[in-house]
FITI-643619 format. One line per field, with one value per residue: residue number from 1; x, y, z of N, C-alpha, C in turn; residue in three letters. Coordinates in nm, 2 decimals, decimal comma. Layout:
<recs>
baro <- NUM/...
nX <- X/...
nY <- Y/...
nZ <- Z/...
caX <- X/...
caY <- Y/...
caZ <- Z/...
cX <- X/...
cY <- Y/...
cZ <- Z/...
gulo <- ALA/...
</recs>
This chain:
<recs>
baro <- 1/2/3/4/5/6/7/8/9/10/11/12/13/14/15/16/17/18/19/20/21/22/23/24/25/26/27/28/29/30/31/32/33/34/35/36/37/38/39/40/41/42/43/44/45/46/47/48/49/50/51/52/53/54/55/56/57/58/59/60/61/62/63/64/65/66/67/68/69/70/71/72/73/74/75/76/77/78/79/80/81/82/83/84/85/86/87/88/89/90/91/92/93/94/95/96/97/98/99/100/101/102/103/104/105/106/107/108/109/110/111/112/113/114/115/116/117/118/119/120/121/122/123/124/125/126/127/128/129/130/131/132/133/134/135/136/137/138/139/140/141/142/143/144/145/146/147/148/149/150/151/152/153/154/155/156/157/158/159/160/161/162/163/164/165/166/167/168/169/170/171/172/173/174/175/176/177/178/179/180/181/182/183/184/185/186/187/188/189/190/191/192/193/194/195/196/197/198/199/200/201/202/203/204/205/206/207/208/209/210/211/212/213/214/215/216/217/218/219/220/221/222/223/224/225/226/227/228/229/230/231/232/233/234/235/236/237/238/239/240/241/242/243/244/245/246/247/248/249/250/251/252/253/254/255/256/257/258/259/260
nX <- 6,14/5,88/5,56/5,55/5,82/5,91/5,75/5,84/6,10/6,04/5,95/6,18/6,33/6,23/6,36/6,58/6,51/6,34/6,12/5,85/5,78/5,82/5,62/5,39/5,40/5,36/5,10/4,95/4,93/4,71/4,45/4,49/4,48/4,21/4,08/4,16/4,03/3,77/3,77/3,82/3,58/3,41/3,51/3,50/3,69/3,94/3,90/3,92/4,18/4,30/4,23/4,24/4,21/3,99/3,79/3,81/3,72/3,46/3,35/3,37/3,29/3,00/2,86/2,94/3,00/3,00/2,90/2,96/3,23/3,34/3,27/3,45/3,69/3,65/3,69/3,96/4,04/3,96/4,14/4,35/4,40/4,60/4,80/4,85/4,93/5,17/5,31/5,30/5,44/5,69/5,74/5,74/5,87/6,12/6,29/6,39/6,50/6,71/6,85/6,81/6,62/6,70/6,83/6,62/6,47/6,62/6,59/6,48/6,18/5,83/5,70/5,46/5,44/5,62/5,47/5,24/5,34/5,45/5,22/5,08/5,24/5,21/4,94/4,91/5,06/4,91/4,67/4,76/4,84/4,59/4,45/4,59/4,54/4,28/4,25/4,39/4,23/3,97/4,05/4,13/3,88/3,75/3,91/3,87/3,60/3,36/3,01/2,74/2,83/2,82/2,83/2,71/2,71/2,99/3,05/2,91/3,04/3,30/3,26/3,20/3,45/3,61/3,53/3,61/3,88/3,94/3,87/4,06/4,29/4,26/4,25/4,51/4,66/4,68/4,85/5,08/5,12/5,17/5,42/5,58/5,55/5,66/5,90/5,98/5,91/5,77/5,55/5,34/5,31/5,22/4,99/4,83/4,75/4,61/4,41/4,26/4,16/4,00/3,82/3,69/3,56/3,40/3,24/3,03/2,86/2,60/2,66/2,87/2,91/3,02/3,28/3,60/3,77/3,59/3,41/3,52/3,52/3,24/3,15/3,26/3,10/3,14/3,01/2,79/2,44/2,20/2,38/2,49/2,47/2,72/2,70/2,66/2,75/2,94/3,14/3,22/3,33/3,55/3,69/3,75/3,92/4,14/4,21/4,29/4,51/4,68/4,72/4,83/5,08/5,20/5,22/5,38/5,62/5,67/5,73/5,96/6,32/6,63/6,79/6,68
nY <- -3,92/-4,01/-4,19/-4,32/-4,35/-4,52/-4,74/-4,81/-4,89/-5,12/-5,29/-5,32/-5,46/-5,72/-5,82/-5,95/-6,19/-6,50/-6,59/-6,51/-6,56/-6,83/-6,91/-6,82/-6,98/-7,23/-7,20/-7,16/-7,42/-7,53/-7,48/-7,66/-7,90/-7,90/-7,91/-8,15/-8,32/-8,28/-8,38/-8,65/-8,73/-8,68/-8,84/-9,17/-9,37/-9,24/-9,18/-9,43/-9,48/-9,29/-9,35/-9,31/-9,03/-8,99/-9,10/-8,91/-8,69/-8,76/-8,75/-8,49/-8,31/-8,18/-8,17/-8,21/-7,97/-7,63/-7,43/-7,56/-7,60/-7,34/-7,25/-7,41/-7,29/-7,05/-7,14/-7,17/-6,91/-6,84/-7,00/-6,84/-6,71/-6,84/-6,83/-6,55/-6,50/-6,63/-6,47/-6,21/-6,27/-6,31/-6,06/-5,88/-6,01/-6,07/-5,86/-5,88/-6,13/-6,10/-5,90/-5,63/-5,47/-5,28/-5,09/-5,00/-4,87/-4,65/-4,47/-4,15/-4,15/-4,17/-4,43/-4,55/-4,54/-4,75/-4,97/-4,94/-4,96/-5,21/-5,37/-5,30/-5,40/-5,67/-5,70/-5,63/-5,83/-6,06/-6,01/-6,03/-6,30/-6,42/-6,35/-6,49/-6,77/-6,77/-6,74/-6,97/-7,16/-7,12/-7,17/-7,44/-7,55/-7,54/-7,71/-7,95/-7,98/-7,90/-7,86/-7,62/-7,35/-7,00/-6,65/-6,48/-6,64/-6,66/-6,39/-6,33/-6,51/-6,41/-6,17/-6,25/-6,37/-6,14/-6,00/-6,19/-6,18/-5,92/-5,93/-6,12/-5,98/-5,77/-5,90/-5,99/-5,81/-5,88/-6,11/-5,97/-5,78/-5,97/-6,07/-5,84/-5,79/-6,02/-6,03/-6,20/-6,49/-6,72/-6,71/-6,56/-6,75/-6,98/-6,89/-6,82/-7,06/-7,15/-6,95/-7,01/-7,26/-7,19/-7,02/-7,20/-7,36/-7,17/-7,09/-7,26/-7,19/-7,00/-6,73/-6,70/-6,52/-6,30/-6,34/-6,27/-6,45/-6,65/-6,53/-6,51/-6,78/-6,83/-6,66/-6,78/-7,00/-7,22/-7,28/-7,43/-7,55/-7,34/-7,19/-6,88/-6,58/-6,36/-6,01/-5,65/-5,59/-5,78/-5,71/-5,47/-5,57/-5,71/-5,49/-5,35/-5,53/-5,52/-5,25/-5,28/-5,45/-5,30/-5,07/-5,19/-5,29/-5,05/-4,91/-5,09/-5,07/-4,80/-4,76/-4,90/-4,94/-4,86/-5,07/-5,31
nZ <- -4,51/-4,73/-4,76/-5,01/-5,08/-4,87/-4,93/-5,18/-5,11/-4,96/-5,16/-5,30/-5,13/-5,16/-5,38/-5,30/-5,20/-5,22/-5,10/-5,09/-5,35/-5,38/-5,20/-5,33/-5,55/-5,44/-5,33/-5,56/-5,66/-5,55/-5,70/-5,91/-5,78/-5,69/-5,93/-6,02/-5,84/-5,91/-6,17/-6,11/-6,02/-6,23/-6,44/-6,43/-6,49/-6,46/-6,19/-6,06/-6,09/-5,93/-5,67/-5,33/-5,34/-5,49/-5,33/-5,12/-5,26/-5,32/-5,07/-4,99/-5,19/-5,35/-5,61/-5,96/-6,11/-6,24/-6,04/-5,80/-5,82/-5,84/-5,59/-5,44/-5,51/-5,39/-5,13/-5,13/-5,12/-4,86/-4,72/-4,74/-4,51/-4,37/-4,55/-4,59/-4,34/-4,32/-4,51/-4,39/-4,16/-4,26/-4,39/-4,18/-3,96/-4,06/-4,04/-3,78/-3,77/-3,96/-3,84/-3,91/-3,80/-3,61/-3,77/-3,92/-3,73/-3,66/-3,86/-3,98/-3,99/-3,97/-3,78/-3,84/-4,11/-4,19/-4,11/-4,26/-4,52/-4,53/-4,49/-4,71/-4,92/-4,86/-4,91/-5,18/-5,29/-5,21/-5,35/-5,62/-5,62/-5,56/-5,79/-5,97/-5,89/-5,93/-6,21/-6,30/-6,19/-6,32/-6,58/-6,56/-6,50/-6,74/-6,89/-6,76/-6,83/-6,71/-6,64/-6,66/-6,67/-6,67/-6,75/-6,57/-6,34/-6,30/-6,26/-6,02/-5,85/-5,86/-5,73/-5,47/-5,41/-5,42/-5,19/-5,00/-5,04/-4,96/-4,69/-4,59/-4,63/-4,46/-4,21/-4,20/-4,06/-3,80/-3,76/-3,85/-3,64/-3,44/-3,52/-3,49/-3,22/-3,10/-3,22/-3,43/-3,64/-3,57/-3,39/-3,54/-3,75/-3,62/-3,49/-3,70/-3,81/-3,59/-3,57/-3,80/-3,73/-3,51/-3,63/-3,80/-3,61/-3,48/-3,69/-3,70/-3,49/-3,35/-3,32/-3,48/-3,70/-3,59/-3,53/-3,62/-3,78/-3,84/-4,00/-4,26/-4,34/-4,33/-4,53/-4,75/-4,76/-4,60/-4,37/-4,39/-4,42/-4,27/-4,13/-3,99/-4,18/-4,29/-4,23/-4,25/-3,99/-3,95/-4,13/-4,01/-3,78/-3,89/-4,00/-3,76/-3,64/-3,82/-3,77/-3,50/-3,53/-3,69/-3,53/-3,30/-3,41/-3,49/-3,24/-3,10/-3,24/-3,22/-2,96/-2,94/-2,92/-3,09/-3,02/-3,07
caX <- 6,09/5,74/5,51/5,59/5,96/5,91/5,68/5,94/6,21/5,99/5,95/6,32/6,38/6,18/6,45/6,69/6,46/6,24/6,03/5,71/5,77/5,80/5,49/5,29/5,40/5,29/4,96/4,89/4,91/4,58/4,34/4,51/4,43/4,07/4,03/4,18/3,93/3,65/3,79/3,81/3,44/3,35/3,55/3,51/3,82/4,04/3,88/3,97/4,33/4,34/4,21/4,19/4,18/3,85/3,71/3,80/3,64/3,32/3,30/3,37/3,23/2,86/2,83/3,05/2,96/3,07/2,87/3,03/3,38/3,37/3,26/3,57/3,79/3,63/3,75/4,10/4,06/3,95/4,26/4,45/4,43/4,73/4,90/4,89/5,00/5,31/5,37/5,33/5,54/5,81/5,76/5,77/5,96/6,26/6,37/6,45/6,59/6,83/6,92/6,79/6,52/6,77/6,86/6,49/6,42/6,70/6,56/6,39/6,06/5,72/5,70/5,33/5,47/5,67/5,36/5,15/5,41/5,46/5,09/5,05/5,31/5,15/4,81/4,92/5,11/4,80/4,58/4,82/4,83/4,45/4,41/4,66/4,48/4,14/4,27/4,42/4,11/3,88/4,10/4,12/3,74/3,72/3,99/3,79/3,48/3,25/2,89/2,67/2,90/2,76/2,90/2,65/2,76/3,13/3,05/2,87/3,15/3,41/3,22/3,22/3,60/3,67/3,50/3,69/4,02/3,95/3,87/4,18/4,40/4,24/4,29/4,65/4,73/4,70/4,99/5,18/5,14/5,24/5,56/5,65/5,55/5,75/6,03/6,02/5,82/5,70/5,42/5,24/5,28/5,14/4,86/4,75/4,68/4,51/4,30/4,18/4,08/3,90/3,72/3,61/3,48/3,30/3,15/2,91/2,79/2,50/2,73/3,00/2,93/3,09/3,41/3,67/3,82/3,48/3,34/3,57/3,47/3,10/3,13/3,29/3,00/3,19/2,94/2,68/2,31/2,16/2,48/2,46/2,54/2,79/2,64/2,74/2,81/3,06/3,24/3,27/3,42/3,68/3,76/3,80/4,03/4,25/4,26/4,36/4,64/4,77/4,76/4,93/5,21/5,26/5,26/5,50/5,74/5,69/5,79/6,08/6,44/6,71/6,87/6,62
caY <- -4,02/-4,03/-4,33/-4,38/-4,39/-4,64/-4,85/-4,85/-4,96/-5,25/-5,37/-5,34/-5,57/-5,85/-5,87/-6,03/-6,31/-6,57/-6,66/-6,49/-6,62/-6,98/-6,93/-6,80/-7,11/-7,34/-7,17/-7,18/-7,56/-7,57/-7,50/-7,78/-8,01/-7,89/-7,95/-8,30/-8,39/-8,27/-8,47/-8,78/-8,76/-8,67/-8,95/-9,28/-9,44/-9,17/-9,19/-9,55/-9,48/-9,20/-9,42/-9,24/-8,90/-9,00/-9,12/-8,78/-8,60/-8,80/-8,71/-8,34/-8,24/-8,22/-8,19/-8,20/-7,86/-7,50/-7,37/-7,63/-7,58/-7,20/-7,24/-7,46/-7,19/-6,96/-7,20/-7,14/-6,77/-6,85/-7,05/-6,73/-6,67/-6,90/-6,78/-6,41/-6,51/-6,66/-6,36/-6,10/-6,31/-6,28/-5,92/-5,80/-6,08/-6,09/-5,75/-5,92/-6,24/-6,05/-5,80/-5,50/-5,39/-5,16/-4,99/-4,94/-4,79/-4,53/-4,38/-4,04/-4,18/-4,21/-4,57/-4,59/-4,56/-4,88/-5,07/-4,93/-5,00/-5,36/-5,43/-5,27/-5,50/-5,80/-5,69/-5,64/-5,97/-6,16/-5,98/-6,09/-6,45/-6,46/-6,34/-6,61/-6,89/-6,77/-6,76/-7,11/-7,24/-7,11/-7,24/-7,58/-7,59/-7,56/-7,83/-8,07/-7,99/-7,89/-7,81/-7,52/-7,22/-6,88/-6,53/-6,43/-6,72/-6,62/-6,25/-6,34/-6,58/-6,31/-6,07/-6,32/-6,38/-6,01/-5,98/-6,28/-6,13/-5,80/-5,97/-6,19/-5,88/-5,69/-5,98/-6,01/-5,71/-5,94/-6,18/-5,87/-5,73/-6,08/-6,07/-5,73/-5,81/-6,13/-6,01/-6,32/-6,54/-6,84/-6,68/-6,54/-6,87/-7,07/-6,83/-6,82/-7,19/-7,15/-6,86/-7,08/-7,36/-7,12/-6,97/-7,32/-7,40/-7,07/-7,08/-7,35/-7,14/-6,90/-6,60/-6,71/-6,41/-6,18/-6,38/-6,23/-6,56/-6,73/-6,45/-6,55/-6,91/-6,82/-6,59/-6,88/-7,10/-7,33/-7,30/-7,53/-7,50/-7,29/-7,11/-6,74/-6,51/-6,23/-5,89/-5,53/-5,60/-5,87/-5,63/-5,38/-5,65/-5,73/-5,36/-5,32/-5,62/-5,46/-5,14/-5,32/-5,51/-5,19/-4,99/-5,27/-5,29/-4,92/-4,88/-5,17/-5,02/-4,67/-4,77/-4,98/-4,86/-4,92/-5,19/-5,44
caZ <- -4,61/-4,74/-4,77/-5,14/-5,07/-4,79/-5,00/-5,29/-5,04/-4,92/-5,28/-5,34/-5,04/-5,21/-5,49/-5,24/-5,14/-5,31/-5,01/-5,13/-5,48/-5,35/-5,13/-5,43/-5,63/-5,36/-5,32/-5,69/-5,69/-5,50/-5,80/-5,99/-5,70/-5,69/-6,06/-6,03/-5,76/-5,99/-6,28/-6,06/-6,00/-6,36/-6,52/-6,34/-6,51/-6,39/-6,05/-6,02/-6,08/-5,83/-5,55/-5,21/-5,38/-5,54/-5,21/-5,05/-5,34/-5,30/-4,93/-4,97/-5,30/-5,37/-5,75/-6,05/-6,20/-6,22/-5,92/-5,69/-5,84/-5,81/-5,44/-5,39/-5,53/-5,28/-5,01/-5,14/-5,07/-4,72/-4,68/-4,75/-4,37/-4,33/-4,65/-4,56/-4,21/-4,35/-4,58/-4,30/-4,07/-4,33/-4,41/-4,05/-3,88/-4,12/-3,99/-3,66/-3,81/-4,03/-3,76/-3,97/-3,73/-3,54/-3,87/-3,96/-3,62/-3,65/-3,97/-3,94/-4,06/-3,88/-3,78/-3,89/-4,25/-4,21/-4,09/-4,37/-4,64/-4,53/-4,51/-4,85/-5,00/-4,84/-4,97/-5,33/-5,32/-5,20/-5,46/-5,74/-5,61/-5,57/-5,93/-6,04/-5,87/-6,00/-6,36/-6,31/-6,15/-6,42/-6,70/-6,54/-6,51/-6,88/-6,93/-6,71/-6,90/-6,62/-6,70/-6,59/-6,67/-6,73/-6,72/-6,45/-6,23/-6,28/-6,20/-5,88/-5,77/-5,85/-5,63/-5,34/-5,40/-5,39/-5,05/-4,92/-5,05/-4,88/-4,55/-4,56/-4,63/-4,34/-4,09/-4,20/-3,98/-3,67/-3,76/-3,86/-3,51/-3,36/-3,57/-3,43/-3,07/-3,06/-3,29/-3,50/-3,73/-3,53/-3,33/-3,64/-3,82/-3,53/-3,46/-3,83/-3,81/-3,48/-3,61/-3,90/-3,66/-3,43/-3,73/-3,84/-3,49/-3,45/-3,80/-3,67/-3,38/-3,39/-3,32/-3,56/-3,79/-3,52/-3,50/-3,75/-3,87/-3,89/-4,10/-4,39/-4,38/-4,36/-4,66/-4,85/-4,76/-4,53/-4,25/-4,42/-4,42/-4,14/-4,07/-4,00/-4,29/-4,25/-4,28/-4,22/-3,86/-3,97/-4,19/-3,91/-3,69/-3,96/-4,00/-3,63/-3,62/-3,89/-3,70/-3,38/-3,57/-3,74/-3,41/-3,22/-3,48/-3,48/-3,10/-3,06/-3,31/-3,18/-2,83/-2,94/-2,94/-3,19/-2,97/-3,12
cX <- 5,94/5,70/5,55/5,73/5,98/5,86/5,78/6,06/6,16/5,99/6,09/6,38/6,34/6,28/6,55/6,64/6,35/6,13/5,88/5,68/5,74/5,66/5,38/5,28/5,33/5,14/4,89/4,87/4,77/4,47/4,36/4,45/4,27/4,01/4,05/4,08/3,79/3,66/3,78/3,66/3,37/3,38/3,59/3,64/3,93/4,03/3,93/4,12/4,38/4,32/4,16/4,15/4,03/3,76/3,70/3,71/3,49/3,26/3,29/3,31/3,09/2,83/2,95/3,00/3,03/3,03/2,95/3,18/3,42/3,36/3,39/3,69/3,78/3,69/3,90/4,13/4,05/4,07/4,38/4,48/4,57/4,84/4,95/4,96/5,14/5,38/5,40/5,43/5,68/5,84/5,80/5,88/6,11/6,35/6,45/6,54/6,72/6,90/6,91/6,69/6,58/6,80/6,73/6,45/6,50/6,66/6,46/6,25/5,95/5,70/5,56/5,35/5,53/5,56/5,27/5,21/5,42/5,33/5,04/5,11/5,25/5,01/4,82/4,97/4,99/4,70/4,63/4,81/4,69/4,40/4,47/4,58/4,34/4,15/4,30/4,30/4,00/3,92/4,09/3,98/3,70/3,79/3,91/3,66/3,36/3,13/2,83/2,74/2,81/2,84/2,84/2,70/2,91/3,13/3,01/2,98/3,27/3,38/3,24/3,37/3,66/3,65/3,59/3,84/4,04/3,96/4,00/4,29/4,38/4,28/4,43/4,73/4,76/4,83/5,10/5,22/5,21/5,39/5,64/5,66/5,64/5,88/6,07/5,90/5,73/5,57/5,32/5,21/5,19/5,00/4,77/4,68/4,58/4,39/4,20/4,09/3,97/3,79/3,63/3,52/3,36/3,20/3,02/2,83/2,70/2,56/2,86/3,02/2,99/3,23/3,49/3,71/3,71/3,40/3,39/3,51/3,32/3,07/3,16/3,19/3,04/3,11/2,83/2,55/2,27/2,26/2,45/2,54/2,60/2,72/2,73/2,81/2,94/3,17/3,30/3,36/3,56/3,76/3,82/3,92/4,16/4,30/4,34/4,50/4,73/4,82/4,86/5,07/5,28/5,31/5,38/5,63/5,77/5,76/5,92/6,20/6,53/6,80/6,80/6,68
cY <- -4,03/-4,17/-4,39/-4,43/-4,52/-4,76/-4,90/-4,93/-5,10/-5,34/-5,41/-5,46/-5,71/-5,90/-5,96/-6,16/-6,37/-6,63/-6,64/-6,55/-6,77/-7,00/-6,91/-6,93/-7,22/-7,32/-7,19/-7,32/-7,60/-7,58/-7,62/-7,90/-8,02/-7,94/-8,10/-8,38/-8,39/-8,37/-8,62/-8,82/-8,76/-8,79/-9,07/-9,36/-9,37/-9,18/-9,32/-9,55/-9,39/-9,25/-9,33/-9,09/-8,89/-9,01/-8,99/-8,69/-8,63/-8,76/-8,56/-8,26/-8,28/-8,25/-8,17/-8,09/-7,73/-7,43/-7,43/-7,60/-7,44/-7,18/-7,30/-7,36/-7,08/-7,01/-7,17/-7,00/-6,77/-6,90/-6,95/-6,67/-6,72/-6,84/-6,64/-6,41/-6,53/-6,54/-6,24/-6,14/-6,29/-6,14/-5,84/-5,87/-6,09/-5,97/-5,79/-6,04/-6,20/-5,94/-5,66/-5,41/-5,26/-5,06/-4,92/-4,84/-4,66/-4,43/-4,27/-4,05/-4,22/-4,36/-4,63/-4,62/-4,70/-4,98/-5,06/-4,98/-5,15/-5,43/-5,41/-5,37/-5,64/-5,81/-5,71/-5,77/-6,07/-6,13/-6,04/-6,24/-6,49/-6,45/-6,45/-6,74/-6,89/-6,80/-6,91/-7,19/-7,24/-7,19/-7,39/-7,63/-7,62/-7,69/-7,95/-8,09/-7,99/-7,83/-7,70/-7,38/-7,11/-6,76/-6,47/-6,50/-6,68/-6,48/-6,26/-6,41/-6,48/-6,20/-6,12/-6,33/-6,25/-5,97/-6,06/-6,23/-6,01/-5,84/-6,04/-6,08/-5,80/-5,77/-6,01/-5,91/-5,77/-6,02/-6,08/-5,81/-5,84/-6,09/-5,96/-5,75/-5,91/-6,13/-6,14/-6,37/-6,66/-6,81/-6,65/-6,66/-6,96/-7,02/-6,83/-6,95/-7,20/-7,07/-6,93/-7,19/-7,30/-7,07/-7,09/-7,36/-7,30/-7,05/-7,17/-7,31/-7,02/-6,76/-6,60/-6,59/-6,29/-6,22/-6,35/-6,35/-6,66/-6,66/-6,49/-6,68/-6,91/-6,76/-6,69/-6,99/-7,23/-7,37/-7,41/-7,46/-7,45/-7,20/-6,96/-6,68/-6,38/-6,11/-5,77/-5,53/-5,68/-5,79/-5,52/-5,45/-5,67/-5,60/-5,32/-5,41/-5,57/-5,34/-5,17/-5,38/-5,40/-5,11/-5,06/-5,27/-5,16/-4,89/-4,96/-5,11/-4,88/-4,66/-4,85/-4,88/-4,93/-5,04/-5,32/-5,48
cZ <- -4,61/-4,76/-4,90/-5,14/-4,98/-4,86/-5,11/-5,22/-5,00/-5,04/-5,32/-5,25/-5,09/-5,32/-5,43/-5,18/-5,23/-5,22/-5,05/-5,27/-5,47/-5,29/-5,24/-5,52/-5,56/-5,35/-5,45/-5,74/-5,65/-5,60/-5,89/-5,91/-5,70/-5,82/-6,08/-5,95/-5,84/-6,11/-6,24/-6,05/-6,14/-6,45/-6,44/-6,36/-6,45/-6,24/-5,99/-6,00/-5,97/-5,69/-5,44/-5,24/-5,42/-5,42/-5,13/-5,13/-5,32/-5,17/-4,91/-5,08/-5,33/-5,51/-5,83/-6,15/-6,16/-6,08/-5,80/-5,70/-5,80/-5,66/-5,38/-5,41/-5,42/-5,15/-5,01/-5,09/-4,92/-4,66/-4,68/-4,61/-4,33/-4,43/-4,62/-4,43/-4,23/-4,42/-4,48/-4,20/-4,13/-4,34/-4,29/-3,97/-3,93/-4,07/-3,86/-3,68/-3,87/-3,96/-3,82/-3,90/-3,67/-3,64/-3,91/-3,86/-3,60/-3,76/-3,93/-4,01/-3,96/-3,89/-3,83/-4,04/-4,28/-4,20/-4,21/-4,50/-4,64/-4,55/-4,65/-4,94/-4,99/-4,91/-5,12/-5,37/-5,32/-5,32/-5,59/-5,74/-5,62/-5,71/-6,01/-6,02/-5,93/-6,15/-6,38/-6,29/-6,26/-6,55/-6,68/-6,54/-6,65/-6,93/-6,88/-6,78/-6,81/-6,69/-6,61/-6,58/-6,73/-6,68/-6,59/-6,33/-6,20/-6,21/-6,05/-5,79/-5,75/-5,74/-5,49/-5,31/-5,36/-5,24/-4,96/-4,92/-4,96/-4,73/-4,51/-4,55/-4,50/-4,21/-4,09/-4,11/-3,84/-3,67/-3,78/-3,72/-3,42/-3,40/-3,50/-3,28/-3,02/-3,13/-3,36/-3,59/-3,68/-3,47/-3,44/-3,72/-3,74/-3,51/-3,59/-3,84/-3,71/-3,51/-3,71/-3,83/-3,57/-3,52/-3,77/-3,73/-3,48/-3,57/-3,79/-3,55/-3,42/-3,39/-3,40/-3,65/-3,72/-3,48/-3,63/-3,84/-3,91/-4,00/-4,24/-4,44/-4,41/-4,49/-4,77/-4,85/-4,68/-4,40/-4,26/-4,41/-4,28/-4,07/-4,08/-4,11/-4,25/-4,31/-4,26/-4,09/-3,87/-4,03/-4,10/-3,81/-3,76/-3,97/-3,87/-3,60/-3,69/-3,82/-3,57/-3,42/-3,61/-3,62/-3,32/-3,28/-3,46/-3,34/-3,05/-3,12/-3,25/-3,04/-2,82/-2,96/-3,04/-3,14/-3,01/-3,25
gulo <- MET/GLY/PHE/VAL/THR/VAL/LEU/ARG/THR/GLU/PHE/LEU/LYS/LEU/LYS/ARG/THR/LYS/VAL/LEU/LEU/VAL/LEU/ALA/GLY/ALA/TYR/SER/ILE/ALA/PRO/PHE/MET/MET/ALA/LEU/MET/MET/ALA/ALA/LEU/LYS/TYR/PRO/GLU/LEU/GLY/GLN/LYS/LEU/GLY/LEU/LEU/THR/THR/LYS/ALA/GLN/LEU/THR/ILE/GLY/GLY/VAL/ASP/TRP/PRO/THR/TYR/LEU/LYS/LEU/ILE/GLY/PHE/LEU/TYR/ALA/GLY/GLY/ILE/ILE/VAL/THR/GLY/ILE/ALA/GLN/ALA/PHE/LEU/PHE/GLY/ARG/GLU/TYR/LEU/GLU/GLY/THR/ALA/LYS/ASN/MET/LEU/THR/LEU/PRO/THR/HIS/ARG/ALA/LEU/PHE/VAL/GLY/ALA/LYS/LEU/THR/VAL/GLY/ALA/LEU/TRP/PHE/LEU/ALA/VAL/ALA/ALA/LEU/ILE/THR/CYS/ILE/GLY/VAL/ALA/MET/GLY/PHE/VAL/VAL/GLY/LEU/GLU/GLY/PHE/SER/LEU/SER/LEU/LEU/ALA/GLU/SER/LEU/LYS/THR/MET/ALA/VAL/LEU/ALA/LEU/ASP/VAL/ILE/LEU/LEU/SER/ALA/VAL/PRO/ALA/TRP/LEU/ALA/VAL/ALA/THR/ARG/GLY/VAL/PHE/ALA/PRO/LEU/GLY/PHE/SER/VAL/LEU/PHE/LEU/LEU/ILE/GLY/ASP/PHE/CYS/ALA/HIS/LEU/SER/TRP/GLY/ALA/LEU/VAL/PRO/TRP/ALA/ILE/ILE/LEU/LEU/SER/ALA/GLY/ALA/GLY/GLY/GLU/GLY/ALA/PRO/LEU/PRO/GLY/SER/ALA/SER/GLN/ILE/VAL/VAL/ALA/MET/THR/PHE/ALA/ALA/GLY/PHE/LEU/GLY/SER/TYR/LEU/THR/LEU/ASP/ARG/ALA/ASP/ASN/GLY/GLN
</recs>
């Protein structure tokens, strides 16, 4: 079986479950919440009705304009660390939960193809969801009536979002390996949350641009003023993290027997 056949099989498996569809629906609620917070600040009467949400918006949002709003959407991309962790936990861990891992391991197919196909499905799924939340977010920005929009601003923001999406996809190889190594879904789920917390902590350190999960937050602007900016070295770190996750997943499967 070639890679295309394995990839097609992975997509066919998705027809029997709605987990990723539900996850995409839950994730797409986020831009509505961001737009509501902006509306609470822009329209005082609405803000009074929303109460604590308005207070939170006042504490976390700097301005009521398109540059600030698009930056918030970038934060949603950074939160994809957890979302892709859940997706990869499902794509890889379900084989063990459903008892199909032993069937997969008996097929006369190079096991690197299984890893590559599952990671590809997860990547395409995240890109589709990222495009969805971006479209929703931009549309809601016009509905709220934010000021300061320009095509150049949107283009620059989309470029940043594309880098964030790529980094999130590359780092998703680590929870994939955790799912294979632990033969389940709980480890990748728990570690995805932990990775985000570690990234948030390291983003405020001088060497944060060399920590994979901090790089995404720094690229999104979550480090604040004076925070180190990710550069070419940061992207090399992210690429190496992906390689480690992919290799770990492959080697774990390659050394496994069909008794799993």
